[in-house]
PDBQT receptor file of N, H, CA, C and O in Angstrom, charges set to zero:
ATOM      1  N   MET A   1       3.240 -20.278  19.389  1.00  0.00    +0.000 N 
ATOM      2  CA  MET A   1       2.455 -19.153  18.562  1.00  0.00    +0.000 C 
ATOM      3  C   MET A   1       2.642 -17.936  19.194  1.00  0.00    +0.000 C 
ATOM      4  O   MET A   1       2.572 -17.854  20.421  1.00  0.00    +0.000 OA
ATOM      5  N   LYS A   2       2.894 -16.892  18.422  1.00  0.00    +0.000 N 
ATOM      6  H   LYS A   2       2.950 -16.958  17.426  1.00  0.00    +0.000 HD
ATOM      7  CA  LYS A   2       2.988 -15.548  19.015  1.00  0.00    +0.000 C 
ATOM      8  C   LYS A   2       1.548 -15.012  19.395  1.00  0.00    +0.000 C 
ATOM      9  O   LYS A   2       0.482 -15.366  18.891  1.00  0.00    +0.000 OA
ATOM     10  N   ASN A   3       1.740 -14.148  20.325  1.00  0.00    +0.000 N 
ATOM     11  H   ASN A   3       2.606 -13.862  20.734  1.00  0.00    +0.000 HD
ATOM     12  CA  ASN A   3       0.282 -13.500  20.926  1.00  0.00    +0.000 C 
ATOM     13  C   ASN A   3      -0.486 -12.855  19.809  1.00  0.00    +0.000 C 
ATOM     14  O   ASN A   3      -1.695 -13.066  19.721  1.00  0.00    +0.000 OA
ATOM     15  N   ARG A   4       0.098 -12.127  19.001  1.00  0.00    +0.000 N 
ATOM     16  H   ARG A   4       1.081 -11.956  19.072  1.00  0.00    +0.000 HD
ATOM     17  CA  ARG A   4      -0.617 -11.384  17.925  1.00  0.00    +0.000 C 
ATOM     18  C   ARG A   4      -1.260 -12.326  16.872  1.00  0.00    +0.000 C 
ATOM     19  O   ARG A   4      -2.305 -12.028  16.294  1.00  0.00    +0.000 OA
ATOM     20  N   ASP A   5      -0.578 -13.480  16.653  1.00  0.00    +0.000 N 
ATOM     21  H   ASP A   5       0.272 -13.722  17.122  1.00  0.00    +0.000 HD
ATOM     22  CA  ASP A   5      -1.259 -14.493  15.750  1.00  0.00    +0.000 C 
ATOM     23  C   ASP A   5      -2.505 -15.111  16.301  1.00  0.00    +0.000 C 
ATOM     24  O   ASP A   5      -3.491 -15.368  15.611  1.00  0.00    +0.000 OA
ATOM     25  N   LEU A   6      -2.381 -15.380  17.842  1.00  0.00    +0.000 N 
ATOM     26  H   LEU A   6      -1.579 -15.171  18.402  1.00  0.00    +0.000 HD
ATOM     27  CA  LEU A   6      -3.518 -15.822  18.422  1.00  0.00    +0.000 C 
ATOM     28  C   LEU A   6      -4.641 -14.899  18.457  1.00  0.00    +0.000 C 
ATOM     29  O   LEU A   6      -5.775 -15.344  18.279  1.00  0.00    +0.000 OA
ATOM     30  N   ILE A   7      -4.428 -13.558  18.684  1.00  0.00    +0.000 N 
ATOM     31  H   ILE A   7      -3.507 -13.197  18.828  1.00  0.00    +0.000 HD
ATOM     32  CA  ILE A   7      -5.522 -12.545  18.652  1.00  0.00    +0.000 C 
ATOM     33  C   ILE A   7      -6.107 -12.558  17.319  1.00  0.00    +0.000 C 
ATOM     34  O   ILE A   7      -7.329 -12.583  17.176  1.00  0.00    +0.000 OA
ATOM     35  N   ARG A   8      -5.170 -12.541  16.179  1.00  0.00    +0.000 N 
ATOM     36  H   ARG A   8      -4.177 -12.521  16.295  1.00  0.00    +0.000 HD
ATOM     37  CA  ARG A   8      -5.836 -12.594  14.910  1.00  0.00    +0.000 C 
ATOM     38  C   ARG A   8      -6.875 -13.839  14.540  1.00  0.00    +0.000 C 
ATOM     39  O   ARG A   8      -7.854 -13.703  13.805  1.00  0.00    +0.000 OA
ATOM     40  N   ILE A   9      -6.527 -14.924  15.108  1.00  0.00    +0.000 N 
ATOM     41  H   ILE A   9      -5.732 -15.034  15.705  1.00  0.00    +0.000 HD
ATOM     42  CA  ILE A   9      -7.335 -16.017  15.066  1.00  0.00    +0.000 C 
ATOM     43  C   ILE A   9      -8.595 -15.901  15.732  1.00  0.00    +0.000 C 
ATOM     44  O   ILE A   9      -9.614 -16.295  15.165  1.00  0.00    +0.000 OA
ATOM     45  N   LEU A  10      -8.639 -15.320  17.065  1.00  0.00    +0.000 N 
ATOM     46  H   LEU A  10      -7.811 -15.000  17.526  1.00  0.00    +0.000 HD
ATOM     47  CA  LEU A  10      -9.700 -15.070  17.882  1.00  0.00    +0.000 C 
ATOM     48  C   LEU A  10     -10.637 -14.037  17.041  1.00  0.00    +0.000 C 
ATOM     49  O   LEU A  10     -11.851 -14.236  16.990  1.00  0.00    +0.000 OA
ATOM     50  N   LYS A  11     -10.106 -13.057  16.460  1.00  0.00    +0.000 N 
ATOM     51  H   LYS A  11      -9.120 -12.895  16.501  1.00  0.00    +0.000 HD
ATOM     52  CA  LYS A  11     -11.009 -12.149  15.693  1.00  0.00    +0.000 C 
ATOM     53  C   LYS A  11     -11.672 -12.756  14.415  1.00  0.00    +0.000 C 
ATOM     54  O   LYS A  11     -12.754 -12.384  13.960  1.00  0.00    +0.000 OA
ATOM     55  N   GLU A  12     -10.861 -13.761  13.885  1.00  0.00    +0.000 N 
ATOM     56  H   GLU A  12      -9.982 -14.062  14.254  1.00  0.00    +0.000 HD
ATOM     57  CA  GLU A  12     -11.574 -14.421  12.663  1.00  0.00    +0.000 C 
ATOM     58  C   GLU A  12     -12.788 -15.119  13.194  1.00  0.00    +0.000 C 
ATOM     59  O   GLU A  12     -13.770 -15.239  12.460  1.00  0.00    +0.000 OA
ATOM     60  N   TYR A  13     -12.793 -15.623  14.505  1.00  0.00    +0.000 N 
ATOM     61  H   TYR A  13     -11.996 -15.526  15.100  1.00  0.00    +0.000 HD
ATOM     62  CA  TYR A  13     -14.071 -16.434  14.991  1.00  0.00    +0.000 C 
ATOM     63  C   TYR A  13     -14.971 -15.360  15.820  1.00  0.00    +0.000 C 
ATOM     64  O   TYR A  13     -15.722 -15.788  16.697  1.00  0.00    +0.000 OA
ATOM     65  N   ASN A  14     -14.900 -14.044  15.560  1.00  0.00    +0.000 N 
ATOM     66  H   ASN A  14     -14.290 -13.696  14.848  1.00  0.00    +0.000 HD
ATOM     67  CA  ASN A  14     -15.666 -13.112  15.925  1.00  0.00    +0.000 C 
ATOM     68  C   ASN A  14     -15.630 -12.936  17.641  1.00  0.00    +0.000 C 
ATOM     69  O   ASN A  14     -16.626 -12.642  18.301  1.00  0.00    +0.000 OA
ATOM     70  N   PHE A  15     -14.427 -13.153  18.143  1.00  0.00    +0.000 N 
ATOM     71  H   PHE A  15     -13.617 -13.392  17.607  1.00  0.00    +0.000 HD
ATOM     72  CA  PHE A  15     -14.103 -12.956  19.644  1.00  0.00    +0.000 C 
ATOM     73  C   PHE A  15     -13.705 -11.411  19.666  1.00  0.00    +0.000 C 
ATOM     74  O   PHE A  15     -13.004 -10.866  18.813  1.00  0.00    +0.000 OA
ATOM     75  N   VAL A  16     -14.179 -10.897  20.603  1.00  0.00    +0.000 N 
ATOM     76  H   VAL A  16     -14.748 -11.340  21.296  1.00  0.00    +0.000 HD
ATOM     77  CA  VAL A  16     -13.739  -9.282  20.769  1.00  0.00    +0.000 C 
ATOM     78  C   VAL A  16     -13.167  -9.216  22.266  1.00  0.00    +0.000 C 
ATOM     79  O   VAL A  16     -13.600  -9.942  23.161  1.00  0.00    +0.000 OA
ATOM     80  N   LEU A  17     -12.240  -8.357  22.429  1.00  0.00    +0.000 N 
ATOM     81  H   LEU A  17     -11.888  -7.767  21.702  1.00  0.00    +0.000 HD
ATOM     82  CA  LEU A  17     -11.694  -8.010  23.720  1.00  0.00    +0.000 C 
ATOM     83  C   LEU A  17     -12.651  -7.387  24.675  1.00  0.00    +0.000 C 
ATOM     84  O   LEU A  17     -13.156  -6.295  24.415  1.00  0.00    +0.000 OA
ATOM     85  N   VAL A  18     -12.937  -8.070  25.831  1.00  0.00    +0.000 N 
ATOM     86  H   VAL A  18     -12.527  -8.958  26.043  1.00  0.00    +0.000 HD
ATOM     87  CA  VAL A  18     -13.793  -7.453  26.790  1.00  0.00    +0.000 C 
ATOM     88  C   VAL A  18     -12.953  -6.655  27.802  1.00  0.00    +0.000 C 
ATOM     89  O   VAL A  18     -13.292  -5.515  28.119  1.00  0.00    +0.000 OA
ATOM     90  N   ARG A  19     -11.793  -7.282  28.341  1.00  0.00    +0.000 N 
ATOM     91  H   ARG A  19     -11.517  -8.208  28.083  1.00  0.00    +0.000 HD
ATOM     92  CA  ARG A  19     -10.942  -6.516  29.252  1.00  0.00    +0.000 C 
ATOM     93  C   ARG A  19      -9.623  -7.090  29.375  1.00  0.00    +0.000 C 
ATOM     94  O   ARG A  19      -9.382  -8.251  29.046  1.00  0.00    +0.000 OA
ATOM     95  N   SER A  20      -8.754  -6.278  29.850  1.00  0.00    +0.000 N 
ATOM     96  H   SER A  20      -8.950  -5.334  30.117  1.00  0.00    +0.000 HD
ATOM     97  CA  SER A  20      -7.408  -6.726  29.871  1.00  0.00    +0.000 C 
ATOM     98  C   SER A  20      -6.833  -6.456  31.145  1.00  0.00    +0.000 C 
ATOM     99  O   SER A  20      -6.943  -5.286  31.511  1.00  0.00    +0.000 OA
ATOM    100  N   ASN A  21      -6.193  -7.313  31.983  1.00  0.00    +0.000 N 
ATOM    101  H   ASN A  21      -6.103  -8.263  31.685  1.00  0.00    +0.000 HD
ATOM    102  CA  ASN A  21      -5.644  -7.129  33.225  1.00  0.00    +0.000 C 
ATOM    103  C   ASN A  21      -4.380  -8.096  33.247  1.00  0.00    +0.000 C 
ATOM    104  O   ASN A  21      -3.524  -7.935  32.377  1.00  0.00    +0.000 OA
ATOM    105  N   GLY A  22      -4.251  -8.926  34.044  1.00  0.00    +0.000 N 
ATOM    106  H   GLY A  22      -4.946  -9.057  34.751  1.00  0.00    +0.000 HD
ATOM    107  CA  GLY A  22      -3.218  -9.912  33.973  1.00  0.00    +0.000 C 
ATOM    108  C   GLY A  22      -3.494 -10.984  32.766  1.00  0.00    +0.000 C 
ATOM    109  O   GLY A  22      -2.583 -11.668  32.300  1.00  0.00    +0.000 OA
ATOM    110  N   HIS A  23      -4.647 -11.044  32.377  1.00  0.00    +0.000 N 
ATOM    111  H   HIS A  23      -5.387 -10.488  32.755  1.00  0.00    +0.000 HD
ATOM    112  CA  HIS A  23      -5.136 -11.959  31.186  1.00  0.00    +0.000 C 
ATOM    113  C   HIS A  23      -5.901 -10.932  30.337  1.00  0.00    +0.000 C 
ATOM    114  O   HIS A  23      -6.378  -9.890  30.786  1.00  0.00    +0.000 OA
ATOM    115  N   SER A  24      -5.958 -11.306  29.173  1.00  0.00    +0.000 N 
ATOM    116  H   SER A  24      -5.570 -12.152  28.808  1.00  0.00    +0.000 HD
ATOM    117  CA  SER A  24      -6.814 -10.610  28.174  1.00  0.00    +0.000 C 
ATOM    118  C   SER A  24      -8.133 -11.512  28.043  1.00  0.00    +0.000 C 
ATOM    119  O   SER A  24      -7.986 -12.706  27.780  1.00  0.00    +0.000 OA
ATOM    120  N   ILE A  25      -9.248 -11.048  28.195  1.00  0.00    +0.000 N 
ATOM    121  H   ILE A  25      -9.367 -10.078  28.408  1.00  0.00    +0.000 HD
ATOM    122  CA  ILE A  25     -10.496 -11.746  28.129  1.00  0.00    +0.000 C 
ATOM    123  C   ILE A  25     -11.227 -11.408  26.883  1.00  0.00    +0.000 C 
ATOM    124  O   ILE A  25     -11.540 -10.245  26.625  1.00  0.00    +0.000 OA
ATOM    125  N   TYR A  26     -11.509 -12.432  26.094  1.00  0.00    +0.000 N 
ATOM    126  H   TYR A  26     -11.255 -13.376  26.304  1.00  0.00    +0.000 HD
ATOM    127  CA  TYR A  26     -12.170 -12.312  24.895  1.00  0.00    +0.000 C 
ATOM    128  C   TYR A  26     -13.549 -13.144  24.837  1.00  0.00    +0.000 C 
ATOM    129  O   TYR A  26     -13.624 -14.284  25.295  1.00  0.00    +0.000 OA
ATOM    130  N   SER A  27     -14.517 -12.548  24.300  1.00  0.00    +0.000 N 
ATOM    131  H   SER A  27     -14.456 -11.622  23.928  1.00  0.00    +0.000 HD
ATOM    132  CA  SER A  27     -15.876 -13.272  24.145  1.00  0.00    +0.000 C 
ATOM    133  C   SER A  27     -16.436 -13.007  22.854  1.00  0.00    +0.000 C 
ATOM    134  O   SER A  27     -16.149 -12.027  22.166  1.00  0.00    +0.000 OA
ATOM    135  N   ASN A  28     -17.258 -13.928  22.543  1.00  0.00    +0.000 N 
ATOM    136  H   ASN A  28     -17.490 -14.724  23.102  1.00  0.00    +0.000 HD
ATOM    137  CA  ASN A  28     -18.230 -13.850  21.386  1.00  0.00    +0.000 C 
ATOM    138  C   ASN A  28     -19.618 -13.781  21.633  1.00  0.00    +0.000 C 
ATOM    139  O   ASN A  28     -20.437 -13.920  20.724  1.00  0.00    +0.000 OA
ATOM    140  N   SER A  29     -19.940 -13.570  22.831  1.00  0.00    +0.000 N 
ATOM    141  H   SER A  29     -19.275 -13.457  23.570  1.00  0.00    +0.000 HD
ATOM    142  CA  SER A  29     -21.254 -13.370  23.505  1.00  0.00    +0.000 C 
ATOM    143  C   SER A  29     -21.858 -14.853  23.798  1.00  0.00    +0.000 C 
ATOM    144  O   SER A  29     -22.905 -14.937  24.439  1.00  0.00    +0.000 OA
ATOM    145  N   ILE A  30     -21.268 -15.898  23.377  1.00  0.00    +0.000 N 
ATOM    146  H   ILE A  30     -20.417 -15.829  22.856  1.00  0.00    +0.000 HD
ATOM    147  CA  ILE A  30     -21.491 -17.377  23.696  1.00  0.00    +0.000 C 
ATOM    148  C   ILE A  30     -20.375 -17.969  24.622  1.00  0.00    +0.000 C 
ATOM    149  O   ILE A  30     -20.592 -18.527  25.697  1.00  0.00    +0.000 OA
ATOM    150  N   LYS A  31     -19.188 -17.773  24.065  1.00  0.00    +0.000 N 
ATOM    151  H   LYS A  31     -19.012 -17.320  23.192  1.00  0.00    +0.000 HD
ATOM    152  CA  LYS A  31     -18.075 -18.308  24.854  1.00  0.00    +0.000 C 
ATOM    153  C   LYS A  31     -17.057 -17.366  25.203  1.00  0.00    +0.000 C 
ATOM    154  O   LYS A  31     -16.843 -16.456  24.401  1.00  0.00    +0.000 OA
ATOM    155  N   THR A  32     -16.349 -17.428  26.330  1.00  0.00    +0.000 N 
ATOM    156  H   THR A  32     -16.523 -18.167  26.982  1.00  0.00    +0.000 HD
ATOM    157  CA  THR A  32     -15.406 -16.563  26.923  1.00  0.00    +0.000 C 
ATOM    158  C   THR A  32     -13.935 -17.262  27.020  1.00  0.00    +0.000 C 
ATOM    159  O   THR A  32     -13.845 -18.398  27.486  1.00  0.00    +0.000 OA
ATOM    160  N   VAL A  33     -13.019 -16.696  26.658  1.00  0.00    +0.000 N 
ATOM    161  H   VAL A  33     -13.092 -15.774  26.279  1.00  0.00    +0.000 HD
ATOM    162  CA  VAL A  33     -11.614 -17.355  26.951  1.00  0.00    +0.000 C 
ATOM    163  C   VAL A  33     -10.830 -16.334  27.464  1.00  0.00    +0.000 C 
ATOM    164  O   VAL A  33     -10.964 -15.151  27.151  1.00  0.00    +0.000 OA
ATOM    165  N   ALA A  34      -9.956 -16.798  28.304  1.00  0.00    +0.000 N 
ATOM    166  H   ALA A  34      -9.847 -17.759  28.559  1.00  0.00    +0.000 HD
ATOM    167  CA  ALA A  34      -8.896 -15.905  28.941  1.00  0.00    +0.000 C 
ATOM    168  C   ALA A  34      -7.412 -16.280  28.285  1.00  0.00    +0.000 C 
ATOM    169  O   ALA A  34      -6.980 -17.427  28.171  1.00  0.00    +0.000 OA
ATOM    170  N   ILE A  35      -6.791 -15.175  27.915  1.00  0.00    +0.000 N 
ATOM    171  H   ILE A  35      -7.142 -14.243  28.007  1.00  0.00    +0.000 HD
ATOM    172  CA  ILE A  35      -5.424 -15.442  27.130  1.00  0.00    +0.000 C 
ATOM    173  C   ILE A  35      -4.489 -14.700  27.953  1.00  0.00    +0.000 C 
ATOM    174  O   ILE A  35      -4.670 -13.498  28.150  1.00  0.00    +0.000 OA
ATOM    175  N   PRO A  36      -3.292 -15.458  28.556  1.00  0.00    +0.000 N 
ATOM    176  CA  PRO A  36      -2.427 -14.938  29.352  1.00  0.00    +0.000 C 
ATOM    177  C   PRO A  36      -1.511 -13.862  28.478  1.00  0.00    +0.000 C 
ATOM    178  O   PRO A  36      -1.224 -14.099  27.305  1.00  0.00    +0.000 OA
ATOM    179  N   ASN A  37      -1.128 -12.787  29.087  1.00  0.00    +0.000 N 
ATOM    180  H   ASN A  37      -1.361 -12.594  30.041  1.00  0.00    +0.000 HD
ATOM    181  CA  ASN A  37      -0.362 -11.761  28.446  1.00  0.00    +0.000 C 
ATOM    182  C   ASN A  37       1.132 -12.092  28.395  1.00  0.00    +0.000 C 
ATOM    183  O   ASN A  37       1.948 -11.534  29.129  1.00  0.00    +0.000 OA
ATOM    184  N   HIS A  38       1.479 -13.113  27.409  1.00  0.00    +0.000 N 
ATOM    185  H   HIS A  38       0.816 -13.566  26.812  1.00  0.00    +0.000 HD
ATOM    186  CA  HIS A  38       2.719 -13.634  27.163  1.00  0.00    +0.000 C 
ATOM    187  C   HIS A  38       3.131 -13.172  25.604  1.00  0.00    +0.000 C 
ATOM    188  O   HIS A  38       2.290 -12.871  24.756  1.00  0.00    +0.000 OA
ATOM    189  N   MET A  39       4.445 -13.171  25.405  1.00  0.00    +0.000 N 
ATOM    190  H   MET A  39       5.127 -13.415  26.094  1.00  0.00    +0.000 HD
ATOM    191  CA  MET A  39       4.751 -12.878  23.916  1.00  0.00    +0.000 C 
ATOM    192  C   MET A  39       4.605 -14.175  23.120  1.00  0.00    +0.000 C 
ATOM    193  O   MET A  39       4.255 -14.111  21.941  1.00  0.00    +0.000 OA
ATOM    194  N   GLU A  40       4.849 -15.311  23.687  1.00  0.00    +0.000 N 
ATOM    195  H   GLU A  40       5.134 -15.363  24.644  1.00  0.00    +0.000 HD
ATOM    196  CA  GLU A  40       4.710 -16.628  23.053  1.00  0.00    +0.000 C 
ATOM    197  C   GLU A  40       3.954 -17.650  23.797  1.00  0.00    +0.000 C 
ATOM    198  O   GLU A  40       4.087 -17.703  25.020  1.00  0.00    +0.000 OA
ATOM    199  N   HIS A  41       3.174 -18.466  23.180  1.00  0.00    +0.000 N 
ATOM    200  H   HIS A  41       3.065 -18.423  22.187  1.00  0.00    +0.000 HD
ATOM    201  CA  HIS A  41       2.316 -19.429  23.863  1.00  0.00    +0.000 C 
ATOM    202  C   HIS A  41       2.657 -20.776  23.459  1.00  0.00    +0.000 C 
ATOM    203  O   HIS A  41       2.893 -21.005  22.273  1.00  0.00    +0.000 OA
ATOM    204  N   SER A  42       2.705 -21.697  24.342  1.00  0.00    +0.000 N 
ATOM    205  H   SER A  42       2.514 -21.511  25.306  1.00  0.00    +0.000 HD
ATOM    206  CA  SER A  42       2.999 -23.198  24.037  1.00  0.00    +0.000 C 
ATOM    207  C   SER A  42       1.953 -23.895  23.240  1.00  0.00    +0.000 C 
ATOM    208  O   SER A  42       0.807 -23.446  23.264  1.00  0.00    +0.000 OA
ATOM    209  N   LYS A  43       2.225 -24.894  22.575  1.00  0.00    +0.000 N 
ATOM    210  H   LYS A  43       3.155 -25.259  22.556  1.00  0.00    +0.000 HD
ATOM    211  CA  LYS A  43       1.196 -25.642  21.645  1.00  0.00    +0.000 C 
ATOM    212  C   LYS A  43       0.087 -26.167  22.581  1.00  0.00    +0.000 C 
ATOM    213  O   LYS A  43      -1.075 -26.190  22.175  1.00  0.00    +0.000 OA
ATOM    214  N   GLY A  44       0.434 -26.623  23.921  1.00  0.00    +0.000 N 
ATOM    215  H   GLY A  44       1.378 -26.604  24.250  1.00  0.00    +0.000 HD
ATOM    216  CA  GLY A  44      -0.615 -27.211  24.804  1.00  0.00    +0.000 C 
ATOM    217  C   GLY A  44      -1.569 -26.065  25.261  1.00  0.00    +0.000 C 
ATOM    218  O   GLY A  44      -2.781 -26.273  25.314  1.00  0.00    +0.000 OA
ATOM    219  N   LEU A  45      -1.073 -24.950  25.566  1.00  0.00    +0.000 N 
ATOM    220  H   LEU A  45      -0.088 -24.781  25.523  1.00  0.00    +0.000 HD
ATOM    221  CA  LEU A  45      -1.894 -23.873  25.926  1.00  0.00    +0.000 C 
ATOM    222  C   LEU A  45      -2.881 -23.363  24.644  1.00  0.00    +0.000 C 
ATOM    223  O   LEU A  45      -4.058 -23.048  24.819  1.00  0.00    +0.000 OA
ATOM    224  N   ILE A  46      -2.314 -23.339  23.539  1.00  0.00    +0.000 N 
ATOM    225  H   ILE A  46      -1.357 -23.595  23.396  1.00  0.00    +0.000 HD
ATOM    226  CA  ILE A  46      -3.034 -22.994  22.388  1.00  0.00    +0.000 C 
ATOM    227  C   ILE A  46      -4.162 -23.968  22.135  1.00  0.00    +0.000 C 
ATOM    228  O   ILE A  46      -5.283 -23.517  21.898  1.00  0.00    +0.000 OA
ATOM    229  N   ARG A  47      -3.941 -25.300  22.170  1.00  0.00    +0.000 N 
ATOM    230  H   ARG A  47      -3.031 -25.666  22.363  1.00  0.00    +0.000 HD
ATOM    231  CA  ARG A  47      -4.768 -26.322  22.057  1.00  0.00    +0.000 C 
ATOM    232  C   ARG A  47      -5.929 -26.100  23.016  1.00  0.00    +0.000 C 
ATOM    233  O   ARG A  47      -7.068 -26.150  22.550  1.00  0.00    +0.000 OA
ATOM    234  N   ARG A  48      -5.758 -25.870  24.254  1.00  0.00    +0.000 N 
ATOM    235  H   ARG A  48      -4.833 -25.830  24.633  1.00  0.00    +0.000 HD
ATOM    236  CA  ARG A  48      -6.791 -25.671  25.426  1.00  0.00    +0.000 C 
ATOM    237  C   ARG A  48      -7.574 -24.503  24.943  1.00  0.00    +0.000 C 
ATOM    238  O   ARG A  48      -8.799 -24.569  24.841  1.00  0.00    +0.000 OA
ATOM    239  N   ILE A  49      -6.857 -23.374  24.625  1.00  0.00    +0.000 N 
ATOM    240  H   ILE A  49      -5.862 -23.321  24.707  1.00  0.00    +0.000 HD
ATOM    241  CA  ILE A  49      -7.660 -22.124  24.217  1.00  0.00    +0.000 C 
ATOM    242  C   ILE A  49      -8.621 -22.412  23.079  1.00  0.00    +0.000 C 
ATOM    243  O   ILE A  49      -9.784 -22.014  23.137  1.00  0.00    +0.000 OA
ATOM    244  N   PHE A  50      -8.136 -23.123  22.006  1.00  0.00    +0.000 N 
ATOM    245  H   PHE A  50      -7.191 -23.447  21.958  1.00  0.00    +0.000 HD
ATOM    246  CA  PHE A  50      -9.039 -23.440  20.863  1.00  0.00    +0.000 C 
ATOM    247  C   PHE A  50     -10.216 -24.436  21.286  1.00  0.00    +0.000 C 
ATOM    248  O   PHE A  50     -11.336 -24.381  20.779  1.00  0.00    +0.000 OA
ATOM    249  N   GLN A  51      -9.846 -25.339  22.256  1.00  0.00    +0.000 N 
ATOM    250  H   GLN A  51      -8.936 -25.384  22.669  1.00  0.00    +0.000 HD
ATOM    251  CA  GLN A  51     -10.948 -26.223  22.632  1.00  0.00    +0.000 C 
ATOM    252  C   GLN A  51     -12.025 -25.389  23.333  1.00  0.00    +0.000 C 
ATOM    253  O   GLN A  51     -13.214 -25.682  23.207  1.00  0.00    +0.000 OA
ATOM    254  N   GLN A  52     -11.578 -24.254  24.140  1.00  0.00    +0.000 N 
ATOM    255  H   GLN A  52     -10.612 -24.016  24.243  1.00  0.00    +0.000 HD
ATOM    256  CA  GLN A  52     -12.528 -23.537  24.782  1.00  0.00    +0.000 C 
ATOM    257  C   GLN A  52     -13.335 -22.695  23.892  1.00  0.00    +0.000 C 
ATOM    258  O   GLN A  52     -14.494 -22.382  24.164  1.00  0.00    +0.000 OA
ATOM    259  N   MET A  53     -12.709 -22.323  22.811  1.00  0.00    +0.000 N 
ATOM    260  H   MET A  53     -11.767 -22.578  22.590  1.00  0.00    +0.000 HD
ATOM    261  CA  MET A  53     -13.445 -21.632  21.770  1.00  0.00    +0.000 C 
ATOM    262  C   MET A  53     -14.437 -22.469  20.994  1.00  0.00    +0.000 C 
ATOM    263  O   MET A  53     -15.224 -21.952  20.202  1.00  0.00    +0.000 OA
ATOM    264  N   GLY A  54     -14.391 -23.748  21.227  1.00  0.00    +0.000 N 
ATOM    265  H   GLY A  54     -13.751 -24.168  21.870  1.00  0.00    +0.000 HD
ATOM    266  CA  GLY A  54     -15.279 -24.681  20.538  1.00  0.00    +0.000 C 
ATOM    267  C   GLY A  54     -14.874 -25.100  19.119  1.00  0.00    +0.000 C 
ATOM    268  O   GLY A  54     -15.749 -25.370  18.297  1.00  0.00    +0.000 OA
ATOM    269  N   LEU A  55     -13.503 -25.166  18.792  1.00  0.00    +0.000 N 
ATOM    270  H   LEU A  55     -12.792 -24.947  19.460  1.00  0.00    +0.000 HD
ATOM    271  CA  LEU A  55     -13.075 -25.543  17.592  1.00  0.00    +0.000 C 
ATOM    272  C   LEU A  55     -12.962 -27.101  17.613  1.00  0.00    +0.000 C 
ATOM    273  O   LEU A  55     -12.708 -27.674  18.672  1.00  0.00    +0.000 OA
ATOM    274  N   ASN A  56     -13.151 -27.793  16.445  1.00  0.00    +0.000 N 
ATOM    275  H   ASN A  56     -13.358 -27.328  15.584  1.00  0.00    +0.000 HD
ATOM    276  CA  ASN A  56     -13.053 -29.276  16.432  1.00  0.00    +0.000 C 
ATOM    277  C   ASN A  56     -11.495 -29.447  16.111  1.00  0.00    +0.000 C 
ATOM    278  O   ASN A  56     -10.728 -28.495  15.968  1.00  0.00    +0.000 OA
ATOM    279  N   LYS A  57     -11.124 -30.835  16.016  1.00  0.00    +0.000 N 
ATOM    280  H   LYS A  57     -11.747 -31.609  16.133  1.00  0.00    +0.000 HD
ATOM    281  CA  LYS A  57      -9.787 -31.226  15.913  1.00  0.00    +0.000 C 
ATOM    282  C   LYS A  57      -9.159 -30.765  14.647  1.00  0.00    +0.000 C 
ATOM    283  O   LYS A  57      -7.983 -30.400  14.619  1.00  0.00    +0.000 OA
ATOM    284  N   GLU A  58      -9.986 -30.777  13.519  1.00  0.00    +0.000 N 
ATOM    285  H   GLU A  58     -10.941 -31.074  13.541  1.00  0.00    +0.000 HD
ATOM    286  CA  GLU A  58      -9.484 -30.400  12.250  1.00  0.00    +0.000 C 
ATOM    287  C   GLU A  58      -9.042 -28.857  12.260  1.00  0.00    +0.000 C 
ATOM    288  O   GLU A  58      -7.956 -28.504  11.799  1.00  0.00    +0.000 OA
ATOM    289  N   GLN A  59      -9.840 -28.088  12.744  1.00  0.00    +0.000 N 
ATOM    290  H   GLN A  59     -10.722 -28.374  13.118  1.00  0.00    +0.000 HD
ATOM    291  CA  GLN A  59      -9.556 -26.705  12.848  1.00  0.00    +0.000 C 
ATOM    292  C   GLN A  59      -8.425 -26.424  13.760  1.00  0.00    +0.000 C 
ATOM    293  O   GLN A  59      -7.605 -25.555  13.461  1.00  0.00    +0.000 OA
ATOM    294  N   ILE A  60      -8.331 -27.109  14.858  1.00  0.00    +0.000 N 
ATOM    295  H   ILE A  60      -8.996 -27.814  15.101  1.00  0.00    +0.000 HD
ATOM    296  CA  ILE A  60      -7.118 -26.944  15.765  1.00  0.00    +0.000 C 
ATOM    297  C   ILE A  60      -5.903 -27.388  14.973  1.00  0.00    +0.000 C 
ATOM    298  O   ILE A  60      -4.924 -26.642  14.996  1.00  0.00    +0.000 OA
ATOM    299  N   GLN A  61      -5.851 -28.449  14.315  1.00  0.00    +0.000 N 
ATOM    300  H   GLN A  61      -6.646 -29.055  14.296  1.00  0.00    +0.000 HD
ATOM    301  CA  GLN A  61      -4.661 -28.882  13.533  1.00  0.00    +0.000 C 
ATOM    302  C   GLN A  61      -4.303 -27.839  12.504  1.00  0.00    +0.000 C 
ATOM    303  O   GLN A  61      -3.135 -27.631  12.174  1.00  0.00    +0.000 OA
ATOM    304  N   LYS A  62      -5.230 -27.257  12.057  1.00  0.00    +0.000 N 
ATOM    305  H   LYS A  62      -6.178 -27.427  12.325  1.00  0.00    +0.000 HD
ATOM    306  CA  LYS A  62      -4.891 -26.272  11.020  1.00  0.00    +0.000 C 
ATOM    307  C   LYS A  62      -3.979 -25.232  11.389  1.00  0.00    +0.000 C 
ATOM    308  O   LYS A  62      -3.112 -24.797  10.631  1.00  0.00    +0.000 OA
ATOM    309  N   TYR A  63      -4.206 -24.787  12.706  1.00  0.00    +0.000 N 
ATOM    310  H   TYR A  63      -4.910 -25.140  13.322  1.00  0.00    +0.000 HD
ATOM    311  CA  TYR A  63      -3.349 -23.754  13.366  1.00  0.00    +0.000 C 
ATOM    312  C   TYR A  63      -2.131 -24.068  14.036  1.00  0.00    +0.000 C 
ATOM    313  O   TYR A  63      -1.229 -23.236  14.139  1.00  0.00    +0.000 OA
ATOM    314  N   ILE A  64      -2.052 -25.293  14.526  1.00  0.00    +0.000 N 
ATOM    315  H   ILE A  64      -2.785 -25.968  14.443  1.00  0.00    +0.000 HD
ATOM    316  CA  ILE A  64      -0.867 -25.951  15.402  1.00  0.00    +0.000 C 
ATOM    317  C   ILE A  64       0.137 -26.428  14.535  1.00  0.00    +0.000 C 
ATOM    318  O   ILE A  64       1.142 -26.972  14.994  1.00  0.00    +0.000 OA
TER     319      ILE A  64
């Protein structure tokens, strides 16, 4: 998955950029996730990020 697609999904779930350094840190005031600054992300990494966001299996499968 491309980085811009992942950021679009984060914004759909009300995550906003907190800071950016080696990783971009997004938060929705309840949960915080760190996204590596890569152009492309593997399915395993995307799955872990979505789990950290609190998505269930059906929501994860919709995007992967």
